[in-house]
C-alpha positions in Angstrom: 100.9 146.6 83.1 104.2 145.8 84.8 104.8 145.6 88.5 108.0 145.1 90.5 108.2 144.0 94.2 110.7 142.7 96.6 110.8 139.0 97.7 114.0 139.6 99.7 116.6 142.3 99.8 118.4 141.1 96.7 115.5 139.8 94.5 113.5 141.9 92.1 110.3 140.3 90.7 108.6 141.4 87.6 105.1 140.3 86.8 104.0 141.2 83.3 100.4 140.6 82.5 98.2 140.2 79.4 100.1 140.6 76.1 103.8 141.1 76.0 104.2 142.1 72.4 105.7 144.7 70.0 103.3 147.3 71.5 104.9 147.2 74.9 108.0 145.1 74.7 110.4 148.1 74.6 109.1 149.6 77.8 109.1 146.2 79.5 112.7 145.7 78.4 113.7 149.1 79.7 112.1 148.4 83.1 114.1 145.2 83.3 117.3 146.8 82.2 116.9 149.7 84.7 116.5 147.3 87.5 119.4 145.1 86.3 121.9 147.9 86.1 120.9 149.3 89.5 123.0 148.2 92.5 119.9 147.3 94.4 119.3 143.7 93.1 121.4 140.7 92.2 118.6 138.3 91.3 115.7 138.9 88.9 112.6 136.8 88.6 110.0 137.3 85.9 106.7 135.7 87.0 104.9 134.9 83.8 101.7 133.6 85.4 99.7 136.6 84.1 101.0 136.6 80.5 98.4 135.5 78.0 100.5 136.1 74.9 104.2 136.6 74.1 105.4 137.5 70.6 108.9 137.7 69.2 109.4 141.2 70.5 108.5 140.2 74.0 110.7 137.2 73.8 113.6 139.3 72.6 113.1 141.7 75.5 113.6 138.7 77.8 116.6 137.5 75.9 118.2 140.9 76.0 117.6 141.2 79.7 119.1 137.8 80.3 122.2 138.6 78.3 122.7 141.8 80.2 122.4 139.9 83.5 124.9 137.3 82.4 127.5 139.9 81.4 127.4 141.5 84.9 127.2 138.3 86.8 123.7 138.4 88.2 120.9 135.8 88.1 117.8 135.9 85.8 115.0 133.4 86.1 111.5 132.9 84.8 108.6 131.1 86.6 105.0 130.1 86.2 104.9 130.2 82.4 101.5 129.2 81.1 101.4 126.3 78.6 100.3 128.5 75.8 103.3 130.8 76.3 105.8 128.0 77.2 105.4 126.5 73.8 107.1 129.7 72.4 110.2 129.0 74.5 110.2 125.3 73.5 109.8 126.0 69.8 112.7 128.5 69.9 114.9 126.3 72.1 115.0 129.1 74.6 113.6 126.8 77.3 117.1 125.5 77.7 118.7 129.0 77.8 116.5 130.4 80.6 116.4 129.2 84.2 112.7 128.3 84.4 110.8 127.3 87.5 107.3 125.9 87.7 106.3 128.4 90.4 107.6 131.3 92.5 107.8 129.0 95.5 110.0 126.6 93.5 112.2 129.6 92.6 112.4 130.6 96.3 113.3 127.0 97.3 116.3 127.2 95.0 117.9 129.5 97.5 117.8 126.8 100.3 
């Protein structure tokens, strides 16, 4: 379900797929938090391109991870959010809370 890979030495990418819901949100959140508290990464990107559905539990997992990142001074971004999922961020106002990029290449360009 969840995969993590390296873009560079300091960036950890998560690419959830399918449904991010109450059924799997806690394990997703734990994977994010484990990576965040490790000393290996300072930047986290969640590539949402494969997400078909996001419920409130999935959204809260992202919010929780984002809060943790902010408290320890790291960077947390989202990219490639499908329109059907992006509406959830817009309706909750969280589109202004998260750093959101249209694509992973737009995210990578933000380092230039």
